[in-house]
Backbone as CSV, one residue per row, in Angstrom:
resi,resn,N_x,N_y,N_z,CA_x,CA_y,CA_z,C_x,C_y,C_z
1,MET,-19.780,16.386,12.219,-18.613,15.673,11.290,-17.754,14.857,12.723
2,ASN,-17.652,13.567,12.423,-16.697,13.254,13.111,-15.254,12.996,13.163
3,PRO,-14.538,13.967,13.932,-13.052,13.875,13.814,-12.124,12.879,13.465
4,ILE,-12.166,11.753,14.233,-11.279,10.752,13.789,-11.616,10.166,12.535
5,ARG,-13.076,9.990,12.080,-13.249,9.576,10.677,-12.473,10.438,9.728
6,GLU,-12.739,11.682,9.973,-12.055,12.437,8.811,-10.145,12.125,8.998
7,ARG,-9.720,12.120,10.177,-8.476,12.038,10.116,-7.812,10.974,9.494
8,THR,-8.768,10.068,9.997,-8.489,8.290,9.275,-8.507,8.516,7.791
9,LYS,-9.492,9.482,6.795,-9.547,9.433,5.709,-8.240,10.333,5.049
10,ASP,-7.886,11.322,5.844,-6.578,12.177,5.803,-5.448,11.443,5.826
11,GLN,-5.176,10.593,6.982,-4.161,9.920,7.035,-3.633,8.620,6.774
12,PHE,-4.682,7.909,6.606,-4.446,6.270,5.986,-3.776,6.501,4.685
13,PRO,-4.195,6.849,3.979,-3.371,6.841,2.354,-1.642,7.026,2.876
14,SER,-1.420,7.787,3.569,0.094,7.998,3.981,0.740,6.674,4.559
15,VAL,-0.241,6.266,5.672,0.236,5.011,6.466,0.257,3.405,5.576
16,LEU,-0.792,3.805,4.503,-1.173,2.780,3.771,0.174,2.492,2.693
17,LEU,0.494,3.489,1.922,1.972,3.825,0.940,3.234,3.691,1.663
18,THR,3.150,3.977,2.639,4.678,4.042,3.691,4.681,2.282,4.068
19,LEU,3.833,1.852,4.421,3.778,0.238,4.744,4.103,-0.410,3.247
20,LEU,3.235,-0.195,2.649,3.633,-0.900,0.826,5.037,-0.482,0.670
21,SER,5.316,0.616,0.475,6.672,0.786,-0.024,7.611,0.073,0.603
22,ILE,7.959,-0.139,2.153,8.625,-1.038,3.007,8.356,-2.469,2.500
23,VAL,7.259,-3.122,2.494,6.970,-4.326,1.759,7.452,-4.486,0.399
24,GLN,7.360,-3.652,-0.388,7.711,-4.092,-1.781,9.245,-3.787,-1.796
25,ALA,9.591,-2.613,-1.430,11.407,-2.823,-1.064,11.915,-4.237,-0.686
26,LEU,11.553,-4.504,0.295,11.741,-5.993,0.800,11.498,-7.012,-0.052
27,ALA,10.734,-7.039,-0.948,9.922,-8.164,-1.972,11.244,-7.806,-3.131
28,LEU,11.384,-6.574,-3.271,12.555,-6.608,-4.486,13.973,-6.721,-3.934
29,GLY,14.126,-6.833,-2.874,15.730,-7.054,-2.650,15.720,-8.585,-2.543
30,MET,14.812,-9.405,-1.899,14.613,-10.758,-2.385,14.770,-11.017,-3.447
31,LEU,13.981,-10.687,-4.550,13.884,-10.875,-5.842,15.817,-10.821,-6.506
32,TRP,16.371,-9.751,-6.138,17.680,-9.557,-6.404,18.678,-10.412,-6.240
33,THR,18.515,-10.833,-4.737,19.515,-11.488,-4.142,18.953,-13.088,-4.962
34,HIS,17.963,-13.641,-5.277,17.571,-14.699,-5.392,18.130,-14.791,-6.714
35,ILE,18.205,-13.899,-7.779,18.721,-13.767,-9.088,20.164,-13.838,-8.792
36,GLU,20.845,-13.310,-8.062,22.209,-13.321,-7.774,22.658,-14.966,-7.551
37,GLU,21.754,-15.381,-6.560,22.146,-16.611,-5.798,21.816,-17.793,-6.568
38,SER,21.383,-17.720,-7.785,20.787,-18.718,-8.559,21.614,-18.829,-9.738
39,PRO,22.669,-19.771,-9.735,23.264,-19.907,-11.139,22.823,-20.496,-12.170
40,PHE,21.548,-21.402,-12.133,20.803,-21.838,-13.116,20.237,-20.722,-14.200
41,LEU,19.872,-19.670,-13.637,19.471,-18.288,-14.555,20.837,-18.404,-15.882
42,PHE,21.827,-18.278,-15.513,22.558,-18.174,-16.145,23.196,-19.354,-17.172
43,GLU,22.450,-20.467,-17.498,22.814,-21.462,-18.002,21.847,-20.968,-19.370
44,PRO,22.682,-21.557,-20.582,21.772,-21.468,-21.900,21.150,-22.463,-21.973
45,SER,19.662,-22.497,-21.404,18.728,-23.763,-21.672,17.393,-22.782,-21.649
46,PHE,16.357,-24.132,-21.996,15.191,-23.622,-22.135,14.646,-23.381,-20.729
47,SER,15.267,-24.192,-19.724,14.414,-23.847,-18.403,15.046,-22.720,-17.996
48,ALA,16.494,-22.442,-17.937,16.644,-20.831,-17.732,15.771,-20.058,-18.206
49,ALA,15.586,-19.809,-19.729,14.494,-18.776,-20.196,13.224,-18.828,-19.500
50,PHE,12.700,-19.958,-19.222,11.591,-20.180,-18.385,11.846,-19.157,-17.156
51,TYR,12.961,-19.951,-15.992,12.837,-19.243,-15.019,12.971,-17.450,-15.244
52,TRP,13.495,-17.205,-15.849,13.780,-15.692,-16.207,12.472,-14.808,-16.415
53,SER,11.609,-15.982,-17.084,10.111,-15.097,-17.278,9.458,-15.192,-16.126
54,GLN,9.745,-16.137,-15.138,8.766,-16.114,-13.837,9.919,-14.892,-13.314
55,ALA,11.208,-14.515,-13.208,11.477,-13.524,-12.497,10.661,-12.097,-13.126
56,VAL,10.684,-12.004,-14.146,9.973,-10.897,-14.845,8.552,-10.690,-14.598
57,VAL,7.968,-11.868,-14.493,6.660,-11.774,-14.097,6.221,-11.346,-12.862
58,THR,7.107,-11.851,-11.851,7.016,-11.335,-10.444,7.534,-9.811,-10.420
59,PHE,8.044,-9.734,-10.889,8.822,-8.010,-10.716,7.704,-7.275,-11.111
60,LEU,7.113,-7.894,-12.471,5.675,-6.817,-12.951,4.802,-6.799,-12.122
61,SER,4.462,-7.776,-11.385,3.156,-8.013,-10.417,3.675,-7.117,-9.131
62,MET,4.982,-7.471,-8.560,5.254,-5.913,-7.669,4.723,-4.821,-8.241
63,LEU,5.054,-4.435,-9.247,5.077,-3.015,-9.972,3.231,-2.929,-10.100
64,LEU,2.639,-3.854,-10.125,1.327,-4.001,-10.491,0.350,-3.480,-9.031
65,ILE,0.873,-4.150,-8.052,0.594,-3.694,-6.735,0.540,-2.463,-6.363
66,TRP,1.932,-2.288,-6.541,2.455,-0.695,-6.763,1.121,0.420,-7.069
67,LEU,0.940,0.094,-8.123,0.305,0.767,-9.121,-1.271,1.037,-8.683
68,LEU,-1.787,-0.487,-8.082,-2.974,-0.372,-7.751,-3.542,0.630,-6.510
69,TYR,-2.077,0.377,-5.638,-2.485,1.213,-4.158,-2.439,2.529,-4.674
70,VAL,-1.317,3.071,-5.267,-0.767,4.484,-5.358,-2.347,4.824,-5.931
71,ASN,-2.708,4.145,-7.170,-4.016,4.930,-8.030,-5.124,5.165,-6.933
72,THR,-5.188,4.188,-6.198,-6.379,3.954,-5.141,-6.584,5.253,-4.313
73,VAL,-5.186,5.631,-3.483,-5.264,6.376,-2.867,-4.906,8.063,-3.442
74,MET,-4.761,8.196,-4.928,-4.705,9.367,-5.150,-5.988,9.699,-5.736
75,ARG,-6.976,8.745,-5.920,-8.564,8.819,-6.677,-9.512,9.290,-5.626
76,PHE,-9.072,8.614,-4.310,-10.243,8.265,-3.464,-9.820,8.714,-1.960
77,ARG,-10.818,9.111,-1.413,-10.911,9.525,0.383,-11.728,8.325,0.621
78,TRP,-11.407,7.482,1.633,-12.254,6.317,2.410,-11.808,6.012,3.630
79,VAL,-12.708,5.413,4.417,-12.357,4.936,5.882,-12.414,3.274,5.805
80,PRO,-10.820,2.879,5.848,-10.599,1.551,5.837,-11.198,0.710,6.609
81,GLY,-11.336,-0.605,6.561,-11.497,-1.514,7.343,-10.501,-2.163,8.258
82,ILE,-10.541,-2.896,8.877,-9.383,-3.629,9.489,-8.852,-4.691,8.408
83,VAL,-9.414,-5.447,7.654,-9.070,-6.333,6.405,-8.198,-5.626,5.857
84,GLU,-8.473,-4.417,5.291,-7.819,-3.292,4.533,-6.251,-2.875,4.864
85,SER,-6.420,-2.812,6.050,-5.473,-2.135,6.950,-4.358,-3.344,6.901
86,VAL,-4.689,-4.464,6.888,-3.786,-5.719,7.151,-3.056,-6.475,5.880
87,LEU,-4.249,-6.407,5.044,-3.988,-6.696,3.900,-1.999,-6.966,2.725
88,PRO,-1.922,-5.414,3.048,-0.496,-5.586,2.397,0.318,-6.508,3.289
89,PHE,-0.154,-6.848,4.315,1.120,-7.726,4.755,0.967,-9.052,4.370
90,PHE,0.089,-9.315,4.256,-0.357,-10.689,3.526,-0.168,-10.835,1.988
91,ILE,-0.099,-9.547,1.213,0.274,-9.425,-0.400,1.684,-9.550,0.220
92,GLY,2.857,-8.894,1.035,4.391,-8.847,0.901,4.656,-10.385,1.374
93,LEU,4.065,-11.203,1.935,4.192,-12.532,2.681,4.121,-13.166,1.485
94,LEU,3.037,-13.175,0.590,3.061,-13.992,-0.633,4.018,-13.623,-1.694
95,GLU,4.565,-12.195,-2.091,5.525,-12.036,-2.840,6.433,-12.532,-2.296
96,PHE,6.935,-12.697,-0.835,8.262,-13.313,-0.424,8.434,-14.589,-0.802
97,VAL,7.403,-15.337,-0.509,7.281,-17.162,-0.892,7.419,-17.251,-2.313
98,MET,6.557,-16.462,-2.861,6.625,-16.464,-4.684,8.004,-16.236,-5.317
99,VAL,9.085,-15.311,-4.471,10.204,-15.558,-5.086,10.780,-16.328,-4.816
100,ALA,10.885,-16.881,-3.522,11.713,-17.868,-2.890,11.366,-19.356,-3.715
101,THR,10.072,-19.577,-4.409,9.992,-20.891,-5.394,10.508,-20.339,-6.483
102,MET,10.543,-19.473,-7.002,11.354,-19.269,-8.583,12.048,-20.384,-8.512
103,GLY,12.021,-21.261,-9.834,12.961,-22.026,-10.127,12.465,-23.583,-10.171
104,PRO,13.802,-24.218,-10.399,13.540,-25.706,-10.253,12.610,-26.200,-9.222
105,ASP,11.849,-27.642,-9.375,10.966,-28.138,-8.380,9.721,-27.692,-7.600
106,LEU,9.732,-25.955,-8.079,8.757,-25.510,-7.092,7.655,-24.583,-8.603
107,ILE,7.775,-25.293,-9.372,6.930,-24.377,-10.712,5.440,-24.457,-10.432
108,GLY,4.996,-25.635,-9.990,3.462,-25.355,-9.404,3.143,-24.913,-8.001
109,LEU,3.951,-24.455,-7.226,3.980,-23.920,-6.257,4.032,-22.238,-6.458
110,TRP,4.639,-22.235,-7.610,4.977,-20.348,-7.656,3.488,-19.993,-8.373
111,PHE,3.371,-20.888,-9.435,1.447,-20.683,-10.327,0.552,-20.308,-9.006
112,VAL,0.341,-21.343,-7.874,-0.435,-20.943,-6.890,-0.602,-19.734,-6.268
113,LEU,0.834,-19.292,-5.959,0.908,-18.267,-5.042,0.760,-17.209,-6.312
114,PHE,0.759,-17.249,-7.493,0.815,-16.161,-8.556,-0.934,-15.854,-8.280
115,ALA,-1.365,-16.887,-8.579,-3.113,-17.140,-8.444,-3.488,-16.426,-7.002
116,ALA,-2.961,-16.564,-6.099,-3.204,-16.330,-4.568,-3.013,-14.568,-4.650
117,ILE,-2.149,-14.233,-4.991,-1.641,-12.752,-5.295,-2.878,-11.980,-5.992
118,CYS,-3.330,-12.515,-6.947,-4.102,-11.944,-8.091,-5.600,-11.884,-7.090
119,ALA,-5.920,-12.988,-6.454,-7.089,-13.005,-5.705,-7.327,-11.981,-4.838
120,ILE,-5.994,-11.734,-3.850,-6.243,-10.888,-2.793,-6.276,-9.648,-3.444
121,ALA,-5.223,-8.997,-4.220,-5.322,-7.727,-4.801,-6.671,-7.412,-5.285
122,SER,-7.504,-8.434,-6.202,-8.536,-7.973,-6.575,-9.823,-7.957,-5.395
123,TYR,-9.369,-8.728,-4.137,-10.549,-8.513,-3.316,-10.060,-7.287,-2.366
124,SER,-8.952,-6.608,-2.342,-8.468,-5.802,-1.731,-9.409,-3.911,-2.547
125,ALA,-8.964,-4.285,-3.687,-9.539,-3.308,-4.707,-10.989,-3.200,-4.395
126,HIS,-11.804,-4.211,-4.598,-13.313,-4.635,-4.473,-13.762,-3.588,-3.138
127,GLN,-13.230,-3.934,-1.831,-13.175,-3.483,-0.674,-13.032,-1.947,-0.694
128,THR,-12.097,-1.580,-1.340,-11.853,-0.168,-1.055,-12.852,0.355,-1.831
129,PHE,-13.110,-0.164,-3.207,-14.372,0.457,-4.115,-15.609,0.620,-3.473
130,VAL,-15.934,-0.644,-2.568,-17.147,-0.257,-1.919,-17.025,0.572,-0.872
131,ARG,-16.173,0.834,0.093,-16.268,1.634,1.110,-16.207,3.218,0.480
132,ALA,-15.612,3.349,-0.636,-15.003,4.452,-1.269,-16.426,5.264,-1.792
133,ARG,-16.948,4.248,-2.411,-18.491,4.838,-3.043,-19.230,5.325,-2.039
134,LEU,-19.223,5.227,-0.539,-19.779,5.544,0.497,-19.569,7.353,0.820
135,GLU,-18.555,7.353,0.202,-17.937,9.066,0.426,-18.643,9.909,-0.292
136,GLU,-18.911,11.298,-0.015,-19.836,12.045,-1.049,-18.455,12.545,-1.673
137,GLU,-17.530,12.712,-1.311,-16.161,13.282,-2.502,-15.754,12.237,-3.397
138,ASN,-16.225,11.338,-3.452,-15.852,10.716,-4.345,-16.834,10.499,-5.705
139,GLN,-18.035,11.301,-4.982,-19.005,10.975,-6.409,-18.829,11.558,-7.686
140,THR,-17.863,12.000,-7.789,-17.595,12.493,-9.212,-17.257,11.864,-10.074
141,PHE,-16.305,10.692,-9.398,-15.851,9.112,-9.957,-16.914,8.615,-10.243
142,PHE,-17.624,8.163,-9.167,-18.331,6.979,-8.939,-19.938,7.157,-9.932
143,GLN,-20.278,8.634,-9.919,-21.346,8.824,-10.540,-21.880,8.247,-12.262
144,ASN,-20.721,7.955,-12.652,-20.650,7.358,-14.085,-20.273,6.056,-13.967
145,VAL,-19.955,5.296,-13.034,-19.966,4.009,-12.762,-20.672,3.393,-11.768
146,ALA,-21.292,2.138,-12.651,-22.353,1.540,-11.807,-21.697,0.434,-10.870
147,PRO,-22.479,0.277,-9.910,-21.801,-0.748,-8.655,-21.477,-2.069,-9.365
148,ALA,-20.236,-2.511,-8.848,-19.675,-3.625,-9.296,-20.712,-4.975,-9.027
149,THR,-20.873,-6.084,-9.719,-21.482,-7.278,-9.458,-20.759,-8.217,-9.676
150,TYR,-20.985,-9.633,-9.357,-20.166,-10.736,-9.536,-20.134,-11.366,-10.955
151,ARG,-20.875,-10.787,-11.491,-20.111,-10.965,-13.202,-19.326,-9.752,-13.445
152,ASP,-19.157,-8.780,-13.024,-17.816,-7.930,-13.430,-16.359,-8.444,-13.076
153,TYR,-16.838,-9.226,-12.060,-15.592,-10.415,-11.287,-14.985,-11.811,-11.996
154,LEU,-15.919,-12.018,-12.897,-16.259,-13.259,-13.286,-14.883,-13.754,-14.164
155,PRO,-14.518,-12.923,-15.312,-13.269,-12.759,-15.536,-11.870,-13.036,-14.884
156,SER,-11.874,-12.326,-13.797,-10.889,-12.365,-12.670,-10.650,-13.693,-11.850
157,ILE,-12.203,-14.305,-11.422,-12.469,-15.243,-10.701,-11.705,-16.420,-11.851
158,ILE,-12.302,-16.437,-13.007,-11.905,-17.540,-13.783,-10.345,-17.569,-13.985
159,LEU,-9.873,-16.602,-14.025,-7.973,-16.755,-14.561,-7.613,-16.978,-13.005
160,VAL,-8.149,-16.795,-11.694,-7.344,-16.940,-10.516,-7.489,-18.562,-10.506
161,VAL,-8.938,-19.039,-10.703,-8.948,-20.357,-10.657,-8.078,-21.228,-11.511
162,THR,-8.080,-20.429,-12.922,-7.278,-21.409,-13.627,-5.821,-21.374,-13.366
163,PHE,-5.056,-20.732,-13.095,-3.825,-20.508,-12.419,-3.698,-21.419,-11.312
164,ALA,-4.480,-21.414,-10.211,-4.216,-22.060,-9.244,-4.687,-23.640,-9.417
165,PHE,-5.582,-23.873,-10.349,-5.869,-25.284,-10.808,-4.204,-25.851,-11.678
166,ALA,-4.065,-24.851,-12.629,-2.684,-25.213,-13.286,-1.412,-25.476,-12.530
167,GLY,-1.254,-24.866,-11.304,-0.410,-25.021,-10.599,-0.455,-26.201,-9.547
168,LEU,-1.682,-26.628,-9.260,-1.586,-27.753,-8.839,-1.569,-29.173,-9.580
169,LEU,-2.072,-28.778,-11.034,-1.412,-29.751,-11.686,0.222,-29.906,-11.993
170,LEU,0.840,-28.979,-11.689,2.412,-28.499,-11.947,3.169,-29.061,-10.709
171,LEU,2.537,-29.141,-9.603,3.233,-29.493,-8.269,4.037,-30.813,-8.661
172,GLN,3.638,-31.882,-9.386,4.537,-32.521,-9.732,5.886,-32.596,-10.518
173,SER,5.709,-31.361,-11.245,6.627,-31.339,-12.612,8.411,-30.569,-12.214
174,ASP,9.552,-30.880,-12.190,10.313,-30.317,-11.699,10.865,-29.583,-13.007
175,HIS,10.835,-29.507,-13.946,10.891,-28.924,-15.244,9.659,-28.399,-16.072
176,PRO,9.759,-27.256,-16.746,8.583,-26.644,-17.503,8.229,-27.494,-18.418
177,ASN,7.165,-27.759,-18.583,6.558,-28.286,-19.845,5.631,-27.380,-20.355
178,VAL,4.465,-28.165,-21.347,4.022,-27.321,-22.157,2.930,-26.594,-21.478
179,LEU,2.493,-27.291,-20.314,1.593,-26.594,-19.689,2.073,-25.015,-19.250
180,ALA,3.234,-25.428,-18.685,3.689,-24.319,-17.648,3.745,-23.435,-18.857
181,VAL,4.512,-23.599,-19.807,4.581,-22.272,-20.842,3.615,-21.702,-21.258
182,ILE,2.574,-22.694,-21.469,0.950,-21.743,-21.693,0.398,-20.755,-20.606
183,MET,0.678,-21.272,-19.183,0.200,-20.593,-18.433,1.174,-19.384,-17.973
184,MET,2.547,-19.754,-18.578,3.313,-18.211,-18.037,2.783,-17.136,-19.378
185,ALA,2.608,-17.595,-20.234,2.294,-16.924,-21.514,1.019,-16.344,-20.734
186,GLY,-0.107,-16.789,-20.354,-1.371,-16.267,-19.640,-0.958,-15.303,-18.738
187,ALA,0.075,-15.666,-17.725,0.591,-14.739,-16.761,0.955,-13.407,-17.346
188,TYR,1.735,-13.291,-18.558,2.069,-12.542,-19.166,0.805,-11.649,-19.510
189,ALA,-0.116,-12.066,-19.904,-1.023,-11.286,-20.772,-1.860,-10.683,-20.026
190,PHE,-2.421,-11.757,-18.612,-3.012,-11.048,-17.700,-2.589,-9.661,-17.054
191,VAL,-1.149,-9.730,-16.806,-0.441,-8.753,-16.017,-0.495,-7.547,-16.920
192,ILE,-0.204,-8.036,-18.408,-0.060,-6.647,-18.983,-1.366,-5.825,-19.169
193,SER,-2.468,-6.772,-19.225,-4.089,-5.985,-19.496,-4.470,-5.269,-18.432
194,GLN,-3.810,-5.761,-16.942,-4.050,-5.196,-15.823,-2.919,-3.639,-15.486
195,PHE,-1.988,-3.758,-16.309,-1.756,-2.461,-16.151,-2.096,-1.463,-17.617
196,ILE,-2.813,-1.926,-18.410,-3.600,-1.152,-19.483,-4.960,-0.890,-18.882
197,THR,-5.700,-1.623,-18.007,-6.708,-1.145,-17.212,-6.168,0.084,-16.309
198,SER,-5.251,-0.341,-15.705,-4.876,0.654,-14.770,-4.622,2.142,-15.198
199,ALA,-3.977,1.827,-16.499,-3.866,3.504,-17.134,-4.802,3.952,-17.506
200,LYS,-6.025,3.165,-17.827,-7.327,3.583,-18.408,-8.109,4.605,-17.357
201,TRP,-7.908,3.801,-16.241,-8.704,4.112,-14.599,-8.273,5.601,-14.787
202,TRP,-6.636,5.973,-14.585,-6.070,6.896,-14.119,-6.399,7.690,-15.055
203,GLN,-6.380,7.565,-16.362,-6.912,8.612,-17.489,-8.381,9.186,-17.129
204,SER,-9.201,8.235,-16.514,-10.434,8.782,-16.505,-10.418,9.680,-15.385
205,SER,-9.935,9.168,-14.437,-9.749,9.902,-13.109,-9.609,11.318,-13.074
206,LEU,-8.489,11.678,-13.967,-8.351,12.819,-14.130,-8.911,13.769,-15.309
207,GLY,-10.097,13.013,-16.046,-10.337,13.743,-16.996,-10.038,13.460,-18.243
208,GLU,-8.805,12.615,-18.408,-8.275,12.465,-19.692,-8.522,11.469,-20.636
209,GLY,-9.436,10.518,-20.286,-10.114,9.562,-21.315,-11.396,9.887,-21.447
């Protein structure tokens, strides 16, 4: 038994959640400050309603990232790779920029950043599952779960590409239009579906589903 390997599996979850807690706290602080310093959010207009929807999706995305990592460290023990160790920094950076781009003039960039966060979160989850499957203590979960294939990730890939492409189309728009509203509805649907999926996986892990 490699003591360093065992120590890594024991201590990495605490290190990961501590880092993520700091990043998410900073992102939430930036979100609150942005709301306070954005007078256009308090104007009775369609644009203000759209920008509030941006703020809500941004907040829900932060919660979803937190749930993703919490559920993972509660369910598995694994030896992380270097990429997994630094991904929270990139997720935090994208969240910071996503908050900064809320509001007029940057609707397209906001959707591109949303797509990027979804892509990195999905990649992080995939890498963790691959490594966790190698550990004997996780086999209670994986014995009934087939290894993921590209087909399993196809819906997520399509959604990420769609959001990114729509964001590129909206880069020239300084006010919400029909495409922006449709994509915002899609963002809500995607985030809510991920919350539901996360809850189902958690119940399954505890033997309650």
